[in-house]
Each structure stands twice: as structure tokens, then as C-alpha cells.
Residue, then its C-alpha position, 0 to 999 in steps of 0.5 A: m110512952r111505949h114508942t119513947l121506950l122503943l126509941v131508947p135502944v135505937v138511939l143507943a145502937l146508933t150512938v155506939s155504931v157512930a162512936a165505933a166508926e172511926t172519926v178522922i178530922g184533918f186540916g189541909t191546903f191545896g193548889g191547882v188550876g181553875v179553868p173557866t168554861g161554858n157559854q158565858t166564858d165563850v161569849a164574854k172572852d174575858s177570862k182564861a185559866g188561872p191558879t186556884f188555892g185555899w184550905r179545907m177541913p175534912m171530917a170523916f164520920g163512918g161512911l160520910s164526910l163533911e168538909p168546910f172550905m175556902e177556895r180562891i180562883e184567880s182567872k187571868p185576863d184573856e188576850v183581848y183585855v190584857g192591860t185593861l181588865d183583870g180576869l174574873d176572880v172568885t172567892s168561895f166559902g162553903a161545905n162539901v159532903g163526901i160519899g166515903k172518907l175525904v180524909r183517912n189516917h190509914g188505908g192507901l189509895h181510895l176514890t171519893p165522890f163529893g158535892g157541895i154548896m157555897l157562897a161565891k164572891a165574883r169580882r174584877e180588879n176594877g169592879p164591885a164584888k157580886d155574891k152568888m150561890a154556887w155548887q160543885g161536884g167532883l171526884q177525889i183520888g186520895l192517898h194515905g201518906s202516914e198516920t198524920a198526912h193525907w194527899d189528894l188529887r181532885a177534879s171538880y165542876m163548879s157552877i156560879g149563879k148568873l151575875a148581873g148583866e150576864p145572860d148565863h152562869r159562870n162555870y169552872i173546871n178545877v184540878s188541884l193537889g192537896l195535903t191534909a194534916v190529920v189532927a184527930p185521932r192522934 
């Protein structure tokens, strides 16, 4: 009983500190380039850089952020396969965790490292889709534009698990520019 009573002030203090820390929620889109890299890309020579785009919903709570997202990379076919085979396209759904705020409604320029996990669906135009777990890590340079707009430039490294029949992982280096609308607080 005494231990339970001791927990009450701790829980109240944590609740007040989380409520006092400004919570910011946003919804944004982004676009950029995804560059396949690594041993498997060098061996297969089937894909080269292509556009990447998607949406993000960053939520900043105090000193951490949580960000559900959807991202699509449309790799172009390498020269050897032009007209016969599409590059490997990847659609992924996942969540990032940022050490700092991935979205702000005040402040200026800031750097935020982030990392996340996702379910990646890799497919070709004429082939079946393959679902694999993947991870990514990177750095965001964010710029608070106004109370309702936040710009960010991101660079990340993404690694997808081994696809059937391939000896190694698929890796990408992604660079994107995003615009997030701050939806709360308003």
C-alpha cells in the first residue's frame, strides 16, 4: 500500500511535466530521390535512382517525436534492362522515432536525428510483391516557417531484408524535401 501511495506523486509529476511540454502534431508530404546502393544493387544491376514521395504525421512530445509514415520509391530500370524490366519499386509503411522534435511551431533551424522500422513491399511491374521488414536512420534539418508550416530536408539510409532468391539486402539512400502543416496546437 505504501509503495502505491509513493507512486501517486511520481505519476502526477510526470503527467504535469508531459502536459507542460508543448505537444505539436502535424501532417505533411515530401518528395525527393531514392538511390539504391550496396552489394545487391551492384550485382543485380537492375535498378537506379528514382523519385521518392509520401506522407508523414509527426507528433512531438517534449524531447521525443513519433512519426507514422508512408513512403514510395520508384526505381528506374538500369540501362541493361530498359524496355524489358521495371526497376524495383518499394512502398513502405512504418514509424520513426526522433530524438528531438521532428515538427515545430516555433523556433527556427534545428537538427533532429531519427530512426524507424517499417513493412516494405518490394515489387516489379511484371512480378509479385514481397513484404519484408526494413529499418531506416537519418538526420533532418528542420526550419520553422510559420505557426502553421514546417519545412524539412532529410537524408536517410534504408535497409530492406533479403528478398527471395537474392543473396543480400536491398539498401537505399534517400534525400527529400518536405512541408508539414501544423494541425495542433492552433
